C-alpha positions in Angstrom: 1.8 33.7 -29.5 3.9 31.0 -31.3 2.7 27.5 -31.1 4.8 24.4 -30.9 4.2 20.7 -31.6 5.5 18.1 -29.2 5.2 14.4 -30.0 3.6 12.3 -27.3 3.8 14.9 -24.6 1.2 16.8 -22.5 1.3 19.6 -20.0 -1.2 20.1 -17.2 -2.6 23.6 -16.9 -0.2 25.9 -15.1 2.6 23.3 -14.8 6.0 24.2 -16.0 7.0 20.7 -17.0 5.8 18.1 -19.5 4.2 14.8 -18.8 4.0 11.7 -21.0 0.9 10.5 -22.7 0.7 7.6 -20.3 0.8 9.9 -17.3 -1.9 12.1 -18.8 -4.1 9.1 -19.2 -3.4 7.9 -15.7 -4.3 11.3 -14.3 -7.6 11.5 -16.1 -8.5 8.0 -14.9 -7.6 9.1 -11.4 -9.7 12.3 -11.6 -6.6 14.5 -11.2 -7.8 17.9 -10.1 -6.5 19.8 -13.1 -8.1 17.5 -15.6 -11.5 19.3 -15.3 -10.0 22.5 -16.8 -7.6 20.9 -19.3 -8.3 21.0 -23.0 -6.6 17.5 -23.3 -9.3 15.8 -21.2 -11.1 12.8 -22.8 -8.9 12.9 -25.8 -6.4 10.3 -24.6 -8.3 8.1 -22.1 -8.9 4.6 -23.5 -6.8 5.3 -26.6 -3.3 4.6 -27.7 -3.0 7.2 -30.3 0.4 8.8 -30.5 -0.7 12.0 -32.1 1.2 15.2 -32.0 -0.2 17.6 -29.4 -0.5 21.4 -29.8 0.0 23.5 -26.8 0.8 27.0 -25.8 4.2 27.6 -24.0 4.1 28.2 -20.2 3.9 31.7 -19.0 6.8 33.5 -17.3 5.6 33.1 -13.8 5.2 29.4 -14.1 8.6 29.1 -15.8 10.1 30.8 -12.8 8.6 28.3 -10.4 9.7 25.3 -12.3 12.9 26.0 -14.3 13.4 22.3 -15.2 16.2 21.3 -17.5 15.2 19.2 -20.6 18.0 16.7 -20.0 17.5 13.6 -17.8 19.6 12.8 -14.8 21.1 9.4 -15.5 22.1 9.0 -11.8 18.4 8.4 -10.8 17.1 5.0 -11.8 13.5 5.4 -13.1 12.8 1.8 -12.2 12.6 2.6 -8.5 9.3 4.4 -9.1 6.7 1.6 -8.6 2.9 1.6 -8.9 2.3 2.4 -5.2 5.6 3.7 -3.9 9.3 4.2 -4.5 11.6 1.3 -3.7 15.1 0.0 -4.6 18.3 -1.4 -3.4 20.5 0.9 -1.3 22.8 2.4 -2.4 23.0 1.0 -5.9 19.5 2.1 -7.0 18.5 4.6 -4.3 20.8 6.8 -2.2 21.0 10.1 -0.5 21.4 12.1 -3.7 18.3 10.4 -5.1 16.5 11.0 -1.8 17.1 14.8 -1.8 15.9 15.1 -5.4 12.8 13.2 -4.6 12.1 15.5 -1.7 12.4 18.5 -4.0 10.4 17.0 -6.8 7.6 16.0 -4.4 7.2 19.6 -3.2 7.4 21.0 -6.7 4.7 18.6 -7.9 2.4 19.3 -4.9 2.9 23.1 -5.4 1.7 22.8 -8.9 -1.6 21.6 -7.5 -2.0 23.6 -4.2 -0.1 25.5 -1.5 2.2 23.3 0.4 3.5 24.4 3.8 4.1 21.4 6.0 5.1 17.9 5.1 5.5 15.0 7.6 8.6 12.9 7.3 9.1 9.6 9.2 11.3 6.6 8.9 11.6 2.9 9.9 14.7 1.4 11.5 16.7 0.2 8.5 20.3 1.1 8.6 20.0 3.5 5.7 16.7 5.2 6.8 18.2 7.9 8.9 20.6 9.2 6.2 17.9 8.9 3.5 15.4 10.8 5.7 18.0 13.6 6.3 18.6 13.9 2.6 14.9 13.9 1.9 14.3 16.6 4.4 17.1 18.7 2.8 15.3 18.4 -0.5 11.9 19.3 1.0 13.2 22.4 2.8 15.3 23.5 -0.3 12.0 23.5 -2.3 10.4 25.8 0.3 8.3 23.6 2.5 8.6 22.9 6.2 9.3 19.4 7.4 7.4 18.0 10.4 9.9 15.3 11.6 8.0 12.7 13.6 11.0 10.4 13.9 11.1 6.6 13.8 7.5 5.3 13.7 5.3 2.8 11.9 3.7 3.8 8.5 0.2 3.9 10.0 1.5 6.5 12.5 2.7 8.6 9.5 -0.8 8.5 8.0 -2.2 9.4 11.3 0.1 12.5 11.7 -0.8 13.8 8.2 -4.6 13.4 8.7 -4.9 14.2 12.5 -2.9 17.5 12.3 -4.1 18.5 8.8 -0.7 18.6 7.3 -0.3 18.9 3.5 1.5 15.7 2.8 3.7 12.9 4.2 6.6 10.7 3.3 7.6 7.5 5.1 11.1 6.2 4.5 10.7 2.4 4.4 11.0 -0.6 2.1 8.2 -2.3 4.0 8.7 -6.1 3.9 11.7 -6.1 1.6 15.2 -7.4 2.8 17.5 -5.0 4.7 19.5 -3.9 1.6 16.3 -2.2 0.2 14.8 1.1 1.1 12.2 3.5 -0.3 9.4 6.0 0.2 5.6 5.8 0.7 4.0 9.1 -0.2 0.6 10.7 0.6 -1.0 14.1 0.4 -3.6 15.7 2.6 -5.9 13.4 4.7 -3.4 10.6 4.1 -4.6 10.0 0.5 -1.9 8.0 -1.3 0.3 9.3 -4.1 0.5 6.5 -6.6 1.8 6.2 -10.2 -1.5 7.5 -11.5 -1.9 10.3 -9.1 1.6 11.8 -9.0 4.5 9.4 -8.7 5.0 9.3 -12.4 5.3 13.1 -12.5 7.5 13.2 -9.4 9.7 10.7 -11.2 9.9 13.0 -14.3 10.7 16.1 -12.1 13.3 14.3 -10.0 15.2 13.0 -13.0 15.8 16.5 -14.4 19.4 17.6 -13.9 18.7 21.0 -12.4 15.9 21.6 -9.9 15.2 25.2 -8.6 15.8 25.9 -5.0 13.3 28.2 -3.3 14.2 31.7 -2.5 13.2 30.9 1.1 14.0 27.5 2.6 11.6 25.7 4.9 12.3 24.7 8.4 12.6 21.3 10.1 10.3 21.0 13.1 10.5 17.9 15.4 7.2 16.6 16.7 6.3 13.8 19.1 3.0 12.2 18.0 3.2 9.0 20.0 0.8 10.1 22.8 -1.9 11.2 20.4 -1.3 8.1 18.2 -1.8 5.8 21.2 -4.9 7.6 22.2 -6.3 7.2 18.7 -5.5 3.5 18.6 -7.0 2.9 22.0 -10.2 4.5 20.9 -10.9 1.3 19.0 -10.4 -0.9 22.2 -13.5 -2.1 24.1 -13.4 -4.1 27.3 -10.3 -6.2 26.4 -9.7 -9.4 28.5 -6.3 -10.5 29.8 -5.5 -12.4 26.6 -2.0 -13.8 26.0 -0.7 -12.8 22.5 2.6 -13.7 20.9 3.7 -10.8 18.7 6.6 -11.2 16.2 7.9 -7.7 15.5 10.5 -9.1 13.1 13.1 -6.6 14.6 11.1 -3.9 12.9 8.8 -1.0 13.9 6.2 -3.1 15.7 8.9 -3.6 18.4 8.6 0.1 19.2 4.9 0.7 18.6 3.3 -2.3 20.3 4.8 -1.6 23.8 3.6 2.0 23.6 0.0 1.0 22.6 -0.3 -2.0 25.0 1.3 -0.4 28.0 -2.0 0.1 29.9 -4.0 -2.8 28.4 -4.7 -6.0 30.3 -3.4 -8.2 27.5 -0.1 -10.1 28.1 2.3 -9.7 25.3 4.9 -12.4 24.6 7.5 -10.5 22.6 9.3 -12.2 19.7 12.2 -10.3 18.0 11.3 -6.9 19.5 14.9 -5.7 19.5 15.3 -3.0 16.9 17.7 -4.2 14.3 17.5 -2.9 10.7 19.5 -5.9 9.4 16.6 -8.2 10.4 18.8 -10.9 11.7 16.1 -13.4 12.6 14.1 -13.4 9.3 13.0 -11.0 6.6 10.2 -8.7 7.8 7.7 -10.4 5.4 4.9 -12.2 7.2 3.3 -13.4 4.0 6.3 -15.8 3.6 5.3 -18.9 5.6 9.0 -19.6 6.4 9.1 -16.4 8.4 6.2 -17.6 10.6 7.7 -20.7 12.1 9.2 -19.2 15.2 5.8 -17.5 15.9 3.9 -20.7 15.4 6.2 -22.6 17.8 6.0 -19.8 20.4 2.2 -19.7 20.3 2.0 -23.5 20.9 4.8 -23.4 23.5 3.2 -20.6 25.6 -0.4 -21.8 25.1 -1.3 -18.3 23.9 -4.7 -17.2 22.6 -3.3 -15.7 19.4 -0.1 -15.0 17.4 0.6 -11.9 15.2 3.4 -11.2 12.8 4.1 -7.7 11.5 6.1 -6.5 8.5 9.0 -4.1 8.7 7.1 -0.9 8.9 4.2 -2.5 10.9 1.4 -1.5 8.5 0.6 -5.2 7.7 0.1 -8.3 9.8 -0.7 -12.0 9.6 -2.6 -13.8 12.4 -2.0 -17.3 13.8 -4.6 -19.2 15.9 -4.0 -20.8 19.2 -3.0 -24.1 17.5 -0.3 -22.3 15.5 -2.3 -22.4 12.2 -1.9 -19.5 9.8 -5.2 -17.6 9.2 -5.8 -16.2 5.7 -6.1 -12.5 5.6 -9.4 -12.7 3.7 -10.7 -14.8 6.6 -9.7 -12.1 9.0 -11.4 -9.5 6.8 -14.6 -11.6 7.0 -14.4 -11.8 10.8 -13.8 -8.0 11.1 -16.5 -7.2 8.5 -19.1 -9.0 10.5 -18.2 -6.9 13.6 -18.4 -3.6 11.7 -21.6 -4.5 10.0 -23.2 -5.0 13.4 -22.7 -1.3 14.0 -24.0 -0.2 10.5 -26.2 -2.6 8.6 -26.0 -2.1 4.9 -22.6 -0.5 4.9 -20.0 -1.2 2.2 -17.0 -3.4 2.8 -14.1 -3.3 0.2 -12.1 -6.4 -0.6 -9.4 -7.2 -3.2 -10.2 -9.6 -6.0 -7.8 -12.3 -4.8 -10.0 -13.0 -1.8 -12.0 -16.2 -1.2 -15.6 -16.6 -2.2 -16.4 -16.9 1.5 -15.7 -13.2 2.0 -18.4 -11.6 -0.1 -20.7 -14.4 1.1 -20.1 -13.4 4.7 -20.5 -9.7 4.0 -23.9 -10.3 2.4 -24.9 -12.6 5.2 -24.1 -9.9 7.8 -26.2 -7.4 5.9 -23.4 -5.6 4.2 -22.6 -4.6 0.6 -19.4 -6.3 -0.7 -17.4 -4.3 -3.2 -14.6 -6.0 -5.2 -11.6 -3.9 -6.1 -8.1 -4.1 -7.7 -5.1 -5.1 -5.6 -3.2 -2.2 -4.0 -3.6 0.3 -1.2 -4.1 3.3 -3.5 -7.1 1.6 -5.2 -8.6 0.4 -2.0 -8.3 3.7 -0.2 -9.7 5.6 -3.2 -12.7 3.3 -3.4 -13.2 3.4 0.4 -13.6 7.2 0.2 -15.8 7.0 -2.9 -18.2 4.4 -1.3 -17.8 5.7 2.3 -17.0 2.1 3.1 -16.9 1.2 6.8 -14.0 -1.3 6.4 -11.8 -2.9 3.8 -9.2 -5.7 3.7 -6.6 -7.1 1.3 -5.1 -10.6 1.0 -1.7 -9.0 1.7 -2.6 -8.1 5.3 -3.6 -4.5 4.9 -6.8 -3.5 6.8 -8.5 -0.2 6.2 -10.9 1.6 8.6 -13.3 4.5 7.9 -12.7 5.8 11.4 -9.0 5.8 10.7 -9.5 8.3 7.8 -9.9 5.4 5.4 -6.2 4.5 5.9 -4.7 1.1 6.8 -3.5 0.1 10.2 -2.3 -3.4 11.3 -2.3 -2.3 15.0 -6.0 -1.3 14.8 -6.7 -4.7 13.1 -5.1 -6.4 16.0 -7.1 -4.4 18.6 -10.3 -5.2 16.8 -9.6 -9.0 16.7 -8.8 -8.8 20.4 -12.2 -7.0 20.9 -13.9 -10.0 19.2 -12.0 -12.6 21.2 -12.7 -10.8 24.4 -16.5 -10.5 23.8 -17.0 -14.0 22.4 -14.7 -15.8 24.9 -14.0 -18.6 22.4 -10.8 -19.8 20.8 -9.7 -18.2 17.6 -9.9 -21.5 15.8 -13.6 -21.6 16.6 -14.2 -18.3 14.9 -12.4 -19.3 11.7 -13.6 -22.9 11.4 -17.0 -22.1 9.7 -15.2 -19.9 7.2 -12.8 -22.5 5.9 -15.3 -23.6 3.3 -13.2 -23.5 0.2 -9.7 -24.6 -0.9 -7.3 -22.1 -2.2 -3.7 -22.3 -3.6 -2.5 -19.1 -2.0 -0.5 -16.8 -4.2 1.9 -18.5 -6.5 4.5 -16.5 -8.6 5.9 -17.4 -12.0 8.7 -15.7 -13.9 7.3 -14.8 -17.3 9.0 -12.7 -20.0 5.9 -11.5 -21.9 3.3 -11.2 -19.2 0.6 -9.6 -21.4 0.9 -12.4 -24.0 0.6 -15.1 -21.4 -2.6 -13.5 -19.9 -4.1 -13.4 -23.4 -3.3 -17.1 -23.8 -4.9 -17.9 -20.5 -8.0 -15.9 -21.4 -8.4 -17.6 -24.7 -7.9 -21.1 -23.2 -10.7 -20.5 -20.6 -12.9 -18.2 -22.7 -16.0 -20.3 -21.8 -15.8 -19.1 -18.2 -17.0 -15.8 -16.8 -14.2 -13.4 -17.5 -13.3 -9.9 -16.2 -10.2 -7.8 -16.5 -10.5 -5.7 -13.4 -6.9 -6.6 -12.4 -5.1 -9.0 -14.8 -7.7 -11.7 -15.7 -10.2 -13.3 -13.4 -12.1 -16.4 -14.7 -14.9 -18.0 -12.8 -16.7 -21.3 -13.1 -19.4 -22.9 -11.0 -16.9 -25.0 -9.0 -13.8 -22.9 -9.1 -12.2 -19.5 -10.1 -8.8 -18.1 -10.5 -7.0 -14.8 -11.1 -3.7 -14.2 -12.9 -2.3 -10.7 -12.6 1.0 -9.0 -13.4 3.4 -8.0 -10.6 3.9 -4.2 -10.5 7.6 -4.5 -9.6 9.0 -7.8 -11.1 8.7 -9.9 -14.2 6.2 -12.1 -12.5 2.7 -13.4 -13.0 0.8 -14.1 -9.8 -1.8 -16.8 -9.6 -4.6 -17.2 -7.0 -7.0 -20.1 -7.5 -9.8 -21.5 -5.4 -12.1 -24.5 -5.7 -15.2 -25.8 -3.9 -13.3 -29.1 -3.1 -9.6 -29.9 -2.7 -9.7 -32.2 -5.7 -11.1 -29.5 -7.9 -8.5 -27.0 -6.6 -5.6 -29.4 -7.3 -6.8 -30.4 -10.7 -7.4 -26.9 -11.9 -4.2 -25.6 -10.3 -2.2 -28.0 -12.4 -4.1 -27.1 -15.5 -3.5 -23.4 -15.2 0.1 -23.8 -14.2 0.8 -25.9 -17.2 -0.5 -23.1 -19.4 1.6 -20.5 -17.6 4.8 -22.6 -17.8 4.1 -23.6 -21.4 5.8 -21.9 -24.4 
């Protein structure tokens, strides 16, 4: 059989399409299933060699499954494929045509790994979500898979549907916390395991951007399914003896406005609703609870109504930020510490995962409660993978994602709310009393900087602070006795993100200025 030489390309065993060297490396790092039988394994990981690669052409049966053109479709913008999801402005960067091709490409990618019969599709309430979901379903069915259409729900409900009913994969149409002119897709395969850039998104991008994708000889069907009763039952399995607490909830005109009334219908808690009316234009504020400007109405309402707690959800209701009874914002790492203590009472010695931006107080509290703190990179795909690997009981990110072993290691903001209410109900103390002992250190919060050459700037920072304890788990983290900081690259924008913490406010302010001067310097 003739052999060919292709520069900087690979091909997974049995696949009918090529992948780049970077994708090959990413798959090996992520323990992609086919790597174990691939003759390319170990050759590329950790190297940057651009050698020519010898491979044998695909066989006839594989070629028939994936008859991909060698030319790229310029209509699909490759920049919409991010590290953890697909996202872009509608319709300039992402539209119905793009959506249909992504649906087909996802099925073709998954079929190269395993049999794919049923894929969950859901959507948020953005103005473009219905039409994008329809196009996506067309693409999925054209590629030969069935669609389980669960309608307009939160992202955690999508993960629940995939795992609870043992479906093969799922796609949520959402742009999460982005403004209303954005939309996108969050993808997962069986058991709600995420599909990220290292575990499939890069390949899906390559397939989707081919000009001609093969339709299946037999199209799949679209099956509508109502999961809300089962989802509610699952969420309420976390509730234990809740008191009649008064909670202000800011739904931000997003999916929490639909999901919260369903879940709380039979609970004793009194909900004070804020912006519950479904409106995909998000007229009151952007659905981003990490922006302090979006929390002012919630803070005012908590104080006005003398509520026990305030909670703000993002657009697809998979993240949340908490406010105490005084209207003060609570850091998500503090919430993670409070929840970790509760879970560790059930299982002493269990592992709790946290992202590296979190306060020193978090691993300290996990250890104090008898747990094993495990520090991980930022991003839900990394957290979920490590949760499974370590069989962690719980995990939390500074971004307001909370992960639960009993939720199939997936994140759910609604479960996080229920668990906080469990604690308030059992302790019968104000929220501020719970968090006061944990406010031991002084942090800057996340600060963003526009930087042209992000890698060069990180090198400069590492050189300037080389006498500190340095690691490169995610960007660069440098630790001293009285302070630490992390600088990491944004996965979607030309930004560097700084998080810094000190043992005193004076140390924090002094070191903050020092690091910022270096970041802003030439």
